[in-house]
C-alpha positions in Angstrom: 0.0 -0.1 -0.1 3.0 2.1 -0.5 2.3 5.3 -2.3 5.0 7.3 -4.1 4.4 11.2 -4.8 7.8 12.3 -6.4 8.4 12.9 -10.3 9.4 10.1 -12.2 12.9 10.2 -14.0 14.2 8.9 -17.2 18.0 9.0 -17.5 19.1 10.1 -21.0 21.4 7.2 -21.2 18.3 5.1 -21.0 16.6 6.7 -24.0 17.5 5.3 -27.6 15.9 7.4 -30.4 15.3 5.4 -33.6 15.1 6.9 -37.2 13.8 4.4 -39.8 14.0 4.7 -43.6 11.7 7.2 -44.9 10.4 5.9 -48.4 9.6 9.6 -49.4 13.1 10.9 -49.0 11.9 14.0 -47.2 13.8 14.9 -43.9 11.7 15.6 -41.0 12.5 16.7 -37.5 11.3 14.4 -34.9 9.6 16.0 -31.8 11.3 14.7 -28.4 8.0 13.5 -26.9 7.1 10.2 -25.4 3.7 10.4 -23.4 0.4 11.7 -24.4 -0.3 15.1 -23.1 2.1 14.5 -20.2 5.5 15.8 -18.9 8.5 13.7 -18.3 11.3 14.9 -16.6 14.7 13.6 -18.0 17.8 14.2 -16.2 21.6 14.1 -16.9 24.4 15.2 -14.4 24.6 18.6 -16.3 20.8 19.6 -16.5 17.2 18.6 -16.2 14.9 19.0 -18.9 11.0 19.0 -19.1 9.2 17.8 -22.1 5.5 18.3 -22.8 4.2 15.5 -25.2 1.5 15.9 -27.5 -1.4 13.4 -28.4 -1.6 10.2 -30.0 1.5 8.6 -28.6 1.4 5.0 -28.3 3.5 2.8 -26.0 4.6 -0.9 -26.8 6.1 -2.6 -23.9 8.8 -5.4 -23.9 8.1 -7.2 -20.6 11.2 -9.2 -20.8 13.7 -6.3 -20.9 11.4 -3.7 -19.1 11.7 -1.4 -22.0 9.0 0.7 -23.7 8.8 2.0 -27.1 6.9 5.2 -28.0 5.7 6.1 -31.4 2.9 7.8 -33.1 0.6 6.4 -36.0 0.8 9.2 -38.3 4.7 9.4 -38.3 5.9 5.9 -37.4 9.4 6.7 -39.1 10.6 7.9 -35.6 10.2 6.2 -32.3 11.8 6.3 -28.8 12.9 3.3 -26.6 13.3 4.2 -22.9 12.9 2.7 -19.5 10.3 4.0 -16.8 11.1 2.6 -13.0 7.4 2.6 -12.6 6.7 0.1 -15.2 9.6 -2.1 -14.3 8.1 -5.6 -14.0 4.7 -4.3 -14.6 2.3 -4.6 -17.6 -0.3 -1.9 -18.8 -3.4 -3.3 -18.8 -5.9 -0.4 -18.9 -6.4 3.5 -18.5 -9.2 5.1 -16.7 -9.6 8.8 -15.5 -6.1 9.4 -16.4 -4.7 6.5 -14.3 -3.0 3.6 -15.8 -4.0 0.2 -14.2 -0.8 -2.2 -13.9 -0.3 -6.0 -13.0 3.0 -7.7 -12.4 4.3 -9.7 -15.1 3.9 -12.9 -15.7 1.8 -13.7 -12.7 -0.8 -10.8 -12.3 -1.0 -11.1 -8.7 0.4 -7.8 -7.9 -1.7 -4.8 -9.2 -1.4 -1.0 -8.9 -2.4 2.3 -10.3 -0.3 4.8 -11.6 -0.8 8.5 -12.7 1.7 9.6 -15.2 0.8 13.3 -14.6 1.5 13.3 -10.8 3.9 10.0 -10.7 1.5 9.1 -7.8 1.8 5.1 -7.7 -0.7 3.2 -5.3 0.3 -0.4 -4.6 -2.7 -2.8 -3.9 -2.3 -6.1 -1.8 -1.7 -9.3 -3.7 -4.8 -11.0 -4.9 -6.5 -13.5 -2.8 -6.3 -16.4 -5.1 -3.2 -16.9 -7.0 -4.9 -18.3 -10.0 -3.6 -18.0 -13.5 -6.8 -17.0 -15.1 -6.4 -13.8 -17.4 -8.2 -10.8 -16.0 -10.0 -8.0 -17.5 -10.2 -4.8 -15.4 -12.0 -1.4 -14.8 -11.6 1.8 -12.2 -15.0 2.8 -11.5 -13.6 6.3 -10.6 -10.3 8.1 -9.5 -8.9 6.4 -6.4 -9.3 9.3 -4.4 -13.0 9.6 -5.0 -15.5 8.2 -2.5 -16.5 4.8 -3.3 -13.8 4.1 -5.9 -13.2 0.4 -6.9 -11.1 -1.4 -9.1 -13.0 -4.3 -10.5 -11.6 -7.7 -12.1 -13.3 -10.1 -14.3 -11.9 -13.8 -15.0 -12.0 -15.4 -18.2 -14.3 -18.3 -18.2 -14.9 -18.1 -14.4 -18.2 -16.4 -13.2 -16.7 -14.5 -10.5 -15.4 -10.8 -10.0 -12.7 -9.6 -7.7 -13.0 -6.1 -6.1 -10.8 -3.7 -4.3 -12.2 -0.7 -2.7 -9.7 2.2 -3.0 -11.0 4.8 -0.7 -10.7 3.1 2.6 -9.3 -0.2 3.9 -8.0 -1.8 0.7 -8.6 -5.4 0.5 -9.7 -7.9 -2.3 -13.2 -9.3 -2.2 -14.0 -12.4 -4.7 -17.8 -12.5 -5.4 -19.5 -15.0 -7.3 -22.2 -13.8 -10.1 -23.3 -17.2 -11.7 -26.8 -17.5 -10.0 -27.5 -13.9 -10.7 -26.6 -14.4 -14.4 -28.5 -17.6 -14.8 -31.6 -15.8 -13.3 -31.3 -13.0 -15.8 -30.9 -15.2 -18.5 -34.0 -17.0 -17.6 -36.1 -14.1 -17.3 -35.1 -12.7 -20.6 -36.0 -16.3 -22.5 -39.3 -16.8 -20.4 -41.2 -16.4 -23.6 -39.7 -19.4 -25.2 -41.7 -22.8 -24.8 -38.3 -24.5 -23.8 -36.9 -23.7 -20.4 -33.5 -21.5 -19.9 -31.4 -24.4 -19.3 -32.5 -26.6 -22.2 -31.8 -23.4 -24.4 -28.2 -22.8 -23.2 -27.4 -26.5 -22.9 -28.4 -27.0 -26.7 -26.5 -23.7 -27.7 -23.4 -23.4 -25.6 -23.7 -25.4 -22.6 -25.3 -24.0 -19.2 -22.0 -22.3 -17.8 -20.8 -20.7 -21.0 -21.9 -17.1 -20.2 -19.6 -14.7 -18.4 -18.9 -10.9 -17.7 -16.5 -9.8 -20.1 -14.6 -6.3 -20.9 -15.9 -4.2 -18.1 -16.0 -0.7 -18.6 -17.3 2.4 -16.6 -19.6 5.3 -17.9 -21.3 8.2 -15.8 -20.3 6.6 -12.7 -21.5 3.1 -13.5 -19.8 -0.1 -14.2 -21.0 -2.2 -17.4 -19.9 -5.4 -18.8 -20.8 -7.5 -21.8 -22.1 -11.0 -21.6 -22.6 -13.2 -24.8 -23.4 -16.8 -24.6 -25.6 -18.5 -27.3 -28.1 -15.9 -28.5 -28.1 -13.8 -25.3 -25.9 -10.6 -26.1 -26.4 -7.9 -23.6 -24.7 -5.1 -21.7 -25.2 -5.7 -18.0 -25.1 -3.0 -15.5 -22.8 -4.1 -12.4 -24.0 -2.3 -9.2 -21.3 -2.5 -6.4 -23.3 -2.9 -3.1 -21.6 -1.8 0.2 -23.2 -2.7 3.5 -20.8 -1.9 6.3 -17.7 -4.1 5.9 -19.3 -6.4 3.3 -19.2 -5.7 -0.4 -21.6 -7.4 -3.0 -22.6 -6.8 -6.4 -26.0 -6.6 -8.1 -26.5 -7.3 -12.0 -29.3 -5.9 -14.1 -29.7 -6.4 -17.7 -29.2 -2.6 -19.2 -29.2 -2.9 -23.1 -28.9 -5.5 -26.0 -25.6 -5.4 -27.8 -26.5 -4.1 -31.2 -27.0 -6.3 -34.2 -23.7 -6.6 -36.6 -24.0 -8.7 -40.0 -21.7 -11.1 -41.0 -23.0 -11.4 -44.4 -21.8 -9.6 -47.5 -22.1 -10.3 -51.3 -20.6 -12.4 -52.8 -20.4 -15.0 -49.8 -16.7 -15.0 -50.1 -16.6 -11.6 -48.8 -18.5 -12.7 -45.5 -16.7 -12.0 -42.2 -15.5 -15.0 -40.2 -15.9 -13.6 -36.9 -16.9 -10.3 -34.9 -15.2 -9.5 -31.9 -17.2 -6.9 -29.6 -16.2 -4.3 -27.2 -18.2 -1.8 -25.1 -16.3 1.5 -23.9 -17.4 4.3 -21.6 -16.2 7.6 -21.6 -17.6 10.5 -19.4 -21.4 10.1 -20.1 -21.1 8.2 -23.5 -20.9 4.5 -23.9 -19.8 3.0 -27.2 -20.1 -0.5 -28.7 -17.4 -1.3 -31.3 -17.3 -4.3 -33.6 -14.1 -5.8 -35.4 -14.8 -7.8 -38.4 -12.3 -10.3 -39.3 -11.8 -11.9 -42.8 -9.1 -14.0 -41.8 -8.2 -15.4 -38.5 -6.4 -12.1 -37.9 -7.0 -9.9 -40.6 -9.7 -7.0 -39.9 -11.9 -6.1 -43.0 -14.7 -3.6 -41.4 -15.3 -1.9 -38.1 -18.8 -1.3 -36.7 -19.3 1.9 -34.2 -22.3 2.6 -32.2 -23.2 5.1 -29.5 -26.1 4.4 -27.1 -28.8 7.2 -26.8 -29.6 7.1 -23.1 -33.0 8.7 -23.8 -34.3 6.1 -26.4 -32.2 3.3 -25.1 -31.3 2.6 -28.6 -27.9 2.1 -30.5 -27.1 4.8 -33.0 -24.6 3.9 -35.7 -21.8 6.4 -35.8 -20.7 7.9 -39.0 -18.0 10.4 -37.7 -15.6 10.3 -34.6 -14.6 13.8 -35.4 -11.6 14.6 -33.1 -12.0 11.4 -31.0 -10.0 8.0 -31.6 -10.3 4.4 -30.3 -7.2 2.3 -29.8 -7.6 -1.5 -29.7 -5.1 -4.1 -28.7 -5.9 -7.5 -30.3 -2.5 -8.9 -30.8 -2.2 -10.5 -27.3 -4.2 -12.6 -25.0 -5.4 -9.4 -23.2 -7.7 -7.4 -25.7 -8.2 -3.8 -24.5 -9.9 -0.7 -25.7 -8.5 2.8 -25.2 -10.6 5.9 -26.1 -9.8 9.7 -26.4 -11.8 12.6 -27.3 -9.5 15.4 -27.0 -6.8 14.5 -29.8 -5.3 16.8 -32.3 -8.1 17.2 -35.1 -5.6 16.2 -37.9 -5.4 12.9 -36.3 -8.8 12.2 -35.1 -11.6 10.5 -36.6 -9.8 6.8 -36.4 -10.2 3.5 -34.8 -6.6 2.2 -34.6 -6.1 -1.6 -34.0 -3.1 -3.4 -33.1 -3.2 -6.9 -34.9 -1.0 -9.4 -36.5 1.2 -10.2 -33.5 1.8 -6.6 -33.1 3.3 -6.3 -36.7 0.2 -4.6 -38.1 -1.8 -1.5 -37.5 -5.3 -1.2 -38.8 -6.8 2.4 -39.1 -10.4 2.5 -39.7 -11.5 6.1 -40.7 -15.2 6.4 -39.6 -16.1 9.2 -41.9 -14.4 8.1 -45.0 -15.3 4.4 -44.2 -12.0 3.4 -45.2 -9.4 0.9 -43.8 -5.7 1.6 -44.2 -3.0 -0.9 -43.1 0.6 -0.1 -41.9 3.2 -2.0 -40.3 4.5 -1.2 -36.7 8.1 0.3 -36.6 10.9 -2.3 -37.3 12.2 -1.5 -33.8 8.9 -2.5 -32.3 8.8 -5.7 -34.2 12.6 -6.6 -33.4 11.9 -6.1 -29.7 9.8 -8.9 -29.0 6.8 -6.7 -27.8 4.0 -8.2 -26.0 2.0 -5.4 -24.5 0.5 -2.1 -26.3 -1.3 0.8 -24.6 -2.5 4.5 -25.3 -2.7 7.0 -22.3 -6.2 8.6 -22.3 -6.9 12.0 -21.3 -8.8 12.6 -17.9 -12.3 13.5 -19.3 -13.9 14.7 -15.9 -14.7 18.3 -16.4 -16.0 20.8 -13.8 -19.8 21.4 -14.6 -19.1 25.2 -14.8 -16.3 24.6 -17.3 -18.8 22.2 -19.1 -21.4 24.8 -19.3 -18.7 27.3 -20.6 -17.7 25.1 -23.3 -21.3 24.6 -24.3 -21.5 28.4 -24.8 -18.3 28.4 -26.8 -19.5 25.7 -29.0 -22.7 27.6 -29.7 -20.4 30.5 -30.9 -18.4 28.6 -33.0 -20.9 26.1 -34.4 -20.9 25.8 -38.2 -24.6 25.5 -39.7 -25.4 24.8 -43.1 -28.5 26.7 -44.5 -30.0 27.4 -47.7 -28.4 30.1 -49.7 -30.1 33.4 -50.4 -28.6 36.1 -52.7 -26.4 38.5 -50.7 -26.4 42.2 -52.0 -22.6 42.3 -51.5 -22.1 39.4 -53.7 -25.1 39.1 -56.1 -27.3 41.8 -57.5 -30.9 40.4 -57.9 -31.9 43.1 -60.1 -29.4 42.5 -62.6 -29.1 38.9 -61.9 -25.0 39.1 -61.9 -22.3 38.3 -59.6 -20.0 41.1 -58.6 -17.7 38.4 -57.6 -17.3 36.8 -61.0 -18.9 39.6 -63.1 -20.7 37.2 -65.3 -24.6 36.7 -65.8 -26.1 33.7 -64.0 -27.0 32.3 -67.2 -23.5 32.1 -68.2 -22.4 30.8 -65.0 -24.8 27.9 -65.1 -23.6 26.8 -68.5 -19.9 27.0 -67.1 -20.6 24.7 -64.3 -22.7 22.3 -66.5 -19.2 21.7 -68.2 -17.6 20.8 -64.8 -17.4 17.2 -63.4 -16.5 15.5 -60.3 -14.1 17.5 -57.9 -13.7 20.1 -60.4 -17.4 20.9 -60.0 -17.6 20.6 -56.2 -14.7 23.0 -56.1 -16.4 25.5 -58.4 -19.4 25.1 -56.5 -17.7 26.1 -53.2 -16.4 29.2 -54.7 -19.0 31.5 -53.5 -22.7 31.7 -52.3 -23.8 32.3 -56.0 -22.1 29.2 -57.3 -23.4 27.4 -54.4 -27.1 28.4 -55.1 -27.0 27.8 -58.6 -25.7 24.2 -58.6 -27.2 21.2 -56.7 -24.9 19.4 -54.4 -24.8 16.1 -56.2 -25.2 15.8 -60.0 -28.0 13.6 -61.4 -27.1 12.0 -64.9 -30.3 12.3 -66.4 -30.1 15.6 -68.8 -28.7 15.1 -72.1 -26.1 17.7 -71.2 -24.7 15.9 -68.2 -24.8 12.6 -70.1 -22.8 14.1 -72.9 -20.2 15.8 -70.6 -19.5 12.6 -68.5 -19.3 10.7 -71.8 -16.8 13.1 -72.7 -14.7 12.2 -69.7 -15.2 8.5 -70.2 -11.9 7.1 -72.0 -13.2 3.3 -71.9 -11.6 2.6 -68.5 -13.8 1.0 -65.9 -14.6 3.1 -63.1 -14.5 2.2 -59.5 -18.0 2.5 -58.2 -18.2 3.2 -54.3 -21.9 2.9 -53.0 -22.0 4.7 -49.8 -25.4 4.3 -48.3 -24.5 6.0 -45.1 -24.3 9.4 -46.9 -26.7 8.4 -49.7 -23.8 8.9 -52.4 -22.5 7.1 -55.3 -19.0 7.8 -56.1 -17.2 6.8 -59.4 -13.2 7.1 -59.4 -11.4 7.3 -62.8 -8.2 5.1 -62.2 -6.0 7.1 -64.4 -6.9 10.9 -63.7 -8.6 10.3 -60.3 -11.4 12.3 -61.5 -14.5 11.8 -59.1 -18.2 12.0 -60.2 -20.8 12.1 -57.6 -24.7 10.8 -57.9 -27.4 10.4 -55.2 -28.5 6.9 -54.4 -31.9 6.4 -55.8 -34.5 6.5 -53.2 -35.5 2.5 -54.0 -31.9 1.5 -53.1 -31.6 3.0 -49.8 -31.1 0.4 -47.3 -28.8 -2.3 -46.5 -27.8 -3.2 -50.4 -24.7 -5.4 -51.2 -23.1 -5.7 -54.6 -22.9 -9.1 -56.2 -21.2 -8.2 -59.4 -21.0 -5.7 -62.4 -21.0 -6.2 -66.2 -22.2 -4.4 -69.3 -22.7 -1.2 -67.1 -25.2 -2.8 -64.9 -24.8 -3.7 -61.1 -26.4 -6.7 -59.8 -27.5 -5.9 -56.1 -29.2 -7.7 -53.2 -30.6 -6.2 -50.2 -29.9 -8.8 -47.1 -33.1 -10.4 -46.6 -34.8 -8.4 -49.1 -34.9 -7.8 -53.1 -32.5 -8.4 -55.7 -32.4 -5.8 -58.5 -30.2 -4.8 -61.7 -29.1 -1.2 -61.5 -27.7 0.9 -64.2 -26.2 4.2 -62.2 -25.7 5.8 -65.7 -29.2 5.9 -66.7 -30.8 5.4 -63.1 -32.7 2.2 -64.6 -33.8 -0.2 -62.0 -35.2 -3.6 -62.5 -36.4 -5.9 -60.1 -35.8 -9.7 -59.8 -38.1 -12.1 -58.3 -37.4 -13.1 -54.8 -34.7 -15.7 -54.5 -32.9 -17.8 -51.6 -29.7 -16.9 -50.3 -27.2 -17.3 -53.1 -23.4 -16.9 -52.5 -22.2 -15.9 -55.9 -23.9 -14.7 -59.1 -23.3 -13.8 -62.7 -25.3 -12.8 -65.8 -24.9 -13.3 -69.5 -26.1 -9.8 -70.9 -27.6 -6.7 -70.0 -31.0 -7.1 -68.3 -32.3 -5.0 -71.4 -31.7 -8.0 -73.7 -33.9 -11.2 -74.2 -31.0 -13.4 -73.9 -30.2 -12.1 -70.3 -29.7 -15.2 -67.8 -28.7 -15.0 -64.2 -26.8 -17.9 -62.7 -26.0 -18.5 -59.1 -24.4 -20.9 -56.8 -24.6 -22.0 -53.2 -22.7 -24.6 -51.1 -25.9 -26.5 -50.6 -25.5 -30.4 -51.2 -29.0 -30.7 -52.6 -29.7 -27.5 -54.8 -26.3 -25.9 -55.4 -27.1 -24.0 -58.5 -30.1 -21.5 -59.5 -30.9 -19.5 -62.8 -33.4 -17.3 -63.9 -34.4 -16.0 -67.5 -34.9 -12.2 -67.1 -37.4 -12.0 -70.1 -39.4 -14.9 -69.0 -41.6 -15.7 -66.1 -40.5 -14.5 -62.8 -39.1 -17.7 -61.0 -35.7 -19.2 -60.2 -35.1 -22.7 -61.5 -32.7 -24.9 -59.4 -30.4 -27.6 -60.4 -28.9 -30.7 -58.8 -25.3 -31.4 -58.7 -23.5 -34.5 -57.3 -20.5 -33.2 -55.5 -19.9 -36.2 -53.5 -18.4 -36.0 -50.1 -16.8 -32.7 -50.7 -19.1 -29.6 -51.5 -17.9 -27.0 -53.7 -18.2 -23.4 -52.9 -17.8 -21.5 -56.2 -16.4 -17.9 -56.4 -16.4 -15.3 -59.4 -18.4 -17.4 -61.8 -18.5 -15.6 -65.3 -19.9 -16.4 -68.7 -17.7 -17.2 -71.4 -20.0 -17.6 -74.5 -22.8 -20.0 -73.6 -20.7 -21.5 -70.8 -20.2 -20.4 -67.2 -16.8 -20.8 -65.7 -16.2 -20.7 -61.7 -13.3 -21.0 -59.5 -14.0 -24.1 -57.1 -13.0 -23.8 -53.5 -10.3 -21.5 -54.6 -8.5 -24.3 -56.3 -9.5 -25.7 -59.4 -11.8 -24.8 -62.3 -15.2 -26.0 -63.0 -17.4 -25.5 -66.1 -20.9 -25.5 -66.9 -21.6 -25.9 -70.6 -24.5 -24.7 -72.3 -26.1 -22.6 -69.8 -27.8 -20.4 -72.6 -30.4 -21.9 -74.7 -29.8 -25.6 -73.9 -29.4 -28.5 -71.6 -26.4 -27.7 -69.3 -23.7 -30.4 -68.4 -21.3 -29.8 -65.5 -17.7 -30.9 -65.8 -14.4 -30.5 -63.6 -12.1 -28.6 -66.2 -9.1 -29.3 -63.4 -9.4 -29.5 -59.7 -5.5 -29.0 -58.7 -4.9 -25.8 -57.0 -2.3 -23.4 -58.7 1.2 -23.6 -57.8 1.4 -20.4 -55.8 4.4 -19.0 -53.7 2.2 -17.0 -51.5 2.9 -17.8 -48.0 0.2 -15.7 -46.5 -3.7 -16.2 -46.4 -4.5 -15.3 -50.2 -7.3 -13.8 -52.0 -8.2 -15.3 -55.3 -10.0 -13.7 -58.4 -11.1 -15.4 -61.8 -11.6 -13.5 -65.1 -11.8 -14.1 -68.8 -9.4 -12.9 -71.4 -9.5 -14.0 -75.1 -11.7 -17.1 -74.4 -9.2 -18.0 -71.7 -9.4 -17.9 -67.9 -7.1 -16.0 -65.8 -6.6 -16.4 -62.2 -5.2 -13.6 -60.0 -3.6 -14.6 -56.4 -2.9 -12.0 -54.1 -1.1 -12.2 -50.9 -2.8 -11.0 -47.8 -0.9 -7.7 -47.7 -0.3 -7.7 -51.4 3.3 -8.8 -50.8 2.8 -11.6 -53.6 0.8 -11.1 -57.0 0.6 -13.9 -59.3 -1.2 -14.5 -62.6 -2.0 -18.1 -63.8 -3.9 -19.0 -67.1 -6.2 -21.9 -68.4 -6.7 -22.6 -71.9 -8.7 -25.3 -73.6 -5.9 -27.6 -73.7 -4.5 -27.1 -70.1 -4.4 -29.5 -67.8 -3.2 -27.2 -64.9 -2.8 -23.5 -64.1 0.0 -22.1 -65.7 1.9 -19.2 -64.5 2.5 -16.1 -66.7 4.7 -12.9 -66.2 2.9 -10.3 -68.3 -0.5 -9.4 -69.6 0.8 -7.7 -72.6 -1.5 -5.1 -74.0 -4.2 -6.4 -71.2 -5.0 -5.0 -67.9 -7.0 -6.4 -65.0 -9.4 -4.7 -62.5 -9.9 -6.8 -59.3 -12.2 -6.4 -56.3 -14.2 -8.7 -54.0 -17.0 -8.4 -56.4 -15.7 -8.2 -59.7 -12.3 -9.1 -62.0 -12.5 -7.5 -65.2 -9.8 -8.0 -68.1 -9.6 -5.8 -71.2 -7.3 -4.6 -73.6 -5.8 -1.4 -72.7 -6.8 1.7 -74.6 -3.3 3.3 -74.2 0.1 1.8 -73.6 0.6 3.2 -70.1 -2.5 1.3 -69.0 -1.4 -2.2 -70.2 0.4 -4.9 -68.2 -1.2 -4.1 -64.8 -3.5 -5.1 -62.2 -5.7 -2.4 -60.7 -6.7 -2.5 -56.8 -9.8 -0.8 -55.4 -7.6 1.1 -52.9 -6.0 4.7 -52.5 -2.8 5.7 -51.0 -3.4 6.4 -47.3 -1.3 9.8 -47.2 -2.8 11.2 -50.6 -6.4 11.3 -51.7 -5.4 11.0 -55.3 -4.4 7.8 -57.2 -5.8 4.4 -57.6 -3.3 1.9 -56.7 -2.0 -0.4 -59.3 0.4 -3.2 -59.6 2.8 -3.3 -62.6 3.9 -6.7 -63.8 7.0 -5.1 -65.6 8.4 -3.5 -62.2 6.8 -6.1 -59.8 5.9 -3.0 -57.8 3.0 -0.8 -56.9 2.3 2.7 -58.4 -0.3 5.2 -58.9 -1.0 7.5 -62.0 -0.3 11.3 -62.1 -2.2 12.1 -65.2 -1.0 9.8 -68.0 2.4 9.4 -66.2 3.1 6.6 -63.9 4.5 7.8 -60.4 7.6 6.1 -58.7 6.8 3.0 -56.7 5.6 3.3 -53.3 6.5 0.0 -52.2 6.1 -3.9 -52.8 3.2 -4.4 -50.6 0.1 -2.7 -49.9 1.1 -1.2 -46.6 0.4 2.6 -46.7 -2.8 2.2 -48.6 -6.4 2.0 -47.8 -9.4 0.1 -48.8 -12.9 0.9 -49.1 -15.4 -0.5 -46.4 -18.4 0.5 -48.3 -19.7 -1.8 -51.3 -17.8 -1.1 -54.3 -17.1 -2.7 -57.6 -15.4 -2.0 -61.1 -17.9 -1.0 -63.6 -17.6 -0.2 -67.5 -19.8 2.9 -68.3 -22.9 2.2 -70.3 -25.1 5.1 -71.3 -27.9 3.2 -73.1 
């Protein structure tokens, strides 16, 4: 129970500064900083210097050598290795109210609290039972506050351990097994089966525990997930004299998060959920894993305490989340007081600490970067981020609210302002041109050019709609003029109600509104002939031409994993073919111009069912990648009796050593297979001809180019020499909004375009790039 209240010191001789290679070649001066928003005093024999540290610093701990490494996400070229005596032999477990919760390593028997701002260190007595179960922790209030408790939950054990901090500090272990069973029984009383029968059939009667405790608005909450029961539980600490107990109460259901995407090979394998409290706010975060450890998307929710409903967040503004899932101790940190330039992100440490995933909530993009080399080489086993203390005096809070009102930005409809626009003459004093002429000029603008011109002044803002509607002959002619024959990357952002088209060569961007009929949870199956085949989860299936706004609904279909179609839906020969992993009816097909029914077909797979990816028509036949290995063909699908045959069933001899992605396309009546490593470190192309007995690796595409995404794989002959022999990815550079990323088979490196010029390579993998979490696909423009 000793408490130290002196400043903590770091000897300069114990600090190492690391400068890693800078791929940009630019020289930058590092900031002598370690911790987030706090001061550390570094002493030498000659002098003593205080350093104030800015926000967004992350701490990596080497628990074997008792060293710490500090670095920032936005500039990982620089890092600092140092030792702090308060952290020797201790692991950072969480951060609440400006206090770090520490446990001794590796036993986790001795716990302590450390405030880096004041250097106050509070030692707690050893745990009662020296078990080896991993613990999760929560600090209900600053330790000096009355009624402050440190709460520990145990993995797979229905008990909590409490230590009261404002008086006689001792540990109390309390079982919550009977309370949680009672809660679960009450919530499932509407079922005909009993609670015990339900949970025995799903996950066993004792598979529900309190997990990931957090505090919000003076209350402690924890998740419990077992079978179909997924709730946030309020944990009330009850004190009667010297006795301490807990009372559990269901608080709110954990929000629903979908695993399913289209096509099915894009589905998430698992979703890891967290609840996190901060001040008066309670958040729920879902990490969606595509591979065992790769993160493909993030769900963000904030609880409305008035309606008790979760609201999906579309912008974090200046706040950040930091989640550590690389070790056996998953932890969530949150800070709402970071620099606005680095705010808005959810940062996740994954892949055994070697990879950082950064999800931008507003843009709905996920970038991936590697942790500094010094971190990877130091056998780091724990990560943390220091949170700001968010308790604000009520008077200060009210003052801030008043200041917010003064600085609030309000978007209103624009009316003519006499200082800029003379209503009587219809002319702008700013541009000195008639309004009609101004409208004509803006009609010739497109994409970003249009949006920037619109933002020039109030007059431009008032005469131009915020989003282009591609319906008039003028806009169609203008956009056709900008279409150079290259597919466009179509991004379907249902959160903002906008479809964005990105030109891979010029990075021109075109925007349209999502039609009212397509607002909802629509996913993209595939695209071809300028049409997109879309499906609303548990809803309807439609064809959509975003260039003409034509929407054609298909009959209700069962869940289908992958789909393709033979011709535009305006053609009488259009046929839609889909596949499932069902043993009984694995293939469905529909003739668009005939009766509104889906036909199904049996296939005898034997003992090993097939999962078909990227089915594609080649004449009258359908080729599909079977189980990401062999190639199957369905002959005579259009206009006759179809037959099924295995083209070959051996996997391509790939040198990729990481979990790979597979893409299938056609090129001059041949099938092409593209295999991409998890982080793009490996890109291989294979071909199958009619005489092939196996996949044959090729090193060049010649004049052809391939566009790949999770929903489309298009191979075309390049219209210009600089476009050929390249594979285009649905990714952008993280540090630059411009430039679709492509892989050159000539240089075996990744590049972007600068106009028609190819920029120098930025690397041999996809680190430093970001992919789009909204549904997206490559589409060839079609204006009829």
